[in-house]
NUZALUM-325082 format. One line per 4 residues: their letters; for each residue z, x, y of C-alpha. Coordinates in Angstrom, 3 decimals, decimal comma, padded with zeros to 6 digits. Layout:
<atoms>
a) Z:X:Y; ... .
</atoms>
This chain:
<atoms>
mkrf) 003,273:016,102:007,279; 000,485:016,446:004,764; -000,721:013,580:002,587; -001,766:013,685:-001,070 .
hvnv) -005,348:012,500:-001,630; -006,893:010,924:-004,733; -010,477:009,665:-005,060; -011,422:007,664:-008,157 .
rvkn) -015,000:006,750:-009,150; -015,160:003,065:-010,151; -017,685:000,894:-011,996; -017,034:-002,284:-009,971 .
lqes) -015,757:-001,914:-006,409; -014,762:-005,570:-005,924; -012,726:-005,665:-009,144; -011,103:-002,290:-008,434 .
tafy) -010,345:-003,215:-004,814; -008,551:-006,356:-005,998; -006,599:-004,324:-008,576; -005,437:-001,614:-006,161 .
talf) -004,715:-004,130:-003,383; -002,342:-005,906:-005,779; -000,876:-002,630:-007,073; -000,200:-001,238:-003,588 .
gtep) 000,730:-004,612:-002,044; -001,633:-004,139:000,911; -005,293:-004,465:001,856; -007,468:-001,335:002,192 .
tvlk) -007,558:000,404:005,576; -011,287:001,032:005,076; -013,562:-001,277:003,067; -017,312:-000,684:002,776 .
edya) -019,906:-001,830:000,245; -019,422:001,363:-001,789; -015,982:002,638:-000,768; -012,396:001,564:-000,128 .
kwml) -009,397:003,563:001,108; -005,684:002,872:001,387; -003,629:005,098:003,723; -000,222:004,432:002,206 .
edpr) 003,127:005,509:003,616; 005,174:004,715:000,492; 004,118:006,648:-001,472; 002,463:008,825:001,196 .
infa) -001,059:009,041:-000,175; -004,690:008,689:000,871; -006,043:006,779:-002,141; -009,785:006,107:-002,177 .
islh) -012,277:004,592:-004,587; -016,024:005,221:-004,525; -018,666:003,183:-006,310; -020,145:005,269:-009,162 .
pena) -020,825:002,830:-012,028; -022,567:005,515:-014,083; -019,614:007,935:-014,113; -016,201:006,320:-013,525 .
gieh) -012,997:008,383:-013,465; -011,219:010,899:-011,248; -013,602:012,087:-008,527; -011,285:014,687:-006,989 .
lgiq) -007,772:015,327:-005,705; -006,811:016,801:-002,390; -004,421:017,542:000,417; -005,078:015,919:003,786 .
aese) -003,699:017,794:006,780; -002,729:015,966:009,958; -003,634:018,850:012,282; -005,777:021,962:012,409 .
eela) -002,582:024,025:012,074; -001,624:022,261:008,851; -005,167:022,724:007,574; -004,883:026,485:008,151 .
evyg) -001,649:026,444:006,117; -003,338:024,583:003,249; -006,364:026,939:003,393; -003,936:029,841:002,981 .
rlke) -002,626:028,209:-000,193; -006,172:027,833:-001,510; -006,598:031,595:-001,144; -003,327:032,198:-003,024 .
akga) -004,614:030,003:-005,885; -007,296:032,678:-006,442; -010,190:030,365:-007,223; -013,671:030,289:-005,740 .
iree) -013,350:028,492:-002,392; -016,334:026,445:-001,239; -016,237:026,080:002,557; -017,857:022,828:003,636 .
gkct) -016,730:023,133:007,251; -017,251:020,243:009,644; -018,933:017,345:007,871; -019,323:013,590:007,563 .
ccya) -018,039:012,203:004,278; -016,304:009,006:003,161; -017,009:007,297:006,512; -015,050:010,016:008,334 .
ksek) -015,632:013,187:010,355; -013,674:016,009:008,754; -013,390:019,719:008,212; -012,917:020,690:004,578 .
swit) -013,000:023,242:001,833; -012,966:022,882:-001,943; -011,521:024,715:-004,936; -011,646:023,908:-008,650 .
dpqg) -008,508:024,177:-010,784; -008,463:025,849:-014,224; -009,081:022,455:-015,913; -012,213:021,824:-013,849 .
vdwe) -010,681:019,310:-011,403; -012,026:019,636:-007,858; -009,458:019,794:-005,044; -010,324:019,295:-001,395 .
afyt) -008,313:020,490:001,588; -009,280:018,626:004,736; -008,455:017,451:008,238; -010,008:014,202:009,479 .
fgea) -010,670:013,951:013,210; -012,842:010,855:013,530; -014,587:007,901:011,921; -018,255:007,613:010,922 .
tvyg) -020,572:004,663:010,370; -022,218:006,227:007,290; -020,719:007,434:004,008; -021,993:010,945:004,592 .
egan) -024,560:013,307:006,018; -026,229:016,394:004,589; -024,891:017,116:001,094; -022,782:013,928:001,304 .
trta) -025,680:011,557:002,066; -026,040:008,462:-000,090; -029,305:006,563:-000,382; -029,733:002,831:-001,011 .
stit) -030,593:003,618:-004,648; -027,131:005,153:-005,202; -025,222:002,147:-003,797; -024,658:-001,146:-005,588 .
ai) -023,203:-003,807:-003,294; -019,850:-005,407:-004,131 .
</atoms>
């Protein structure tokens, strides 16, 4: 079963973590100095916040597959949507090892289709790397 994914850029991670913890009635499953994630079952959603004080708002939306087979199904839907697909492939992002692709909807909202197969100790590598200058501690 696939899971809806939302990532919101926030100005203050500590304040936003407290807000969403109260709203969802549970602590985050992942909490870092620049990132928090709730893997909720009711509603079934992967809700994440990333510290970006200079540009708060919706980061992106997505569909998280639970297997490579589901990911292939979601990729097929991306092709049917007839947008430009950006294949990221296997990558490290959001403290996780994943395989993903991206598409942008007609309103300019980025959507990611991904399958996560492991954890990572860093926010990202390659294009997803963050430096100390881009992180403000909570």
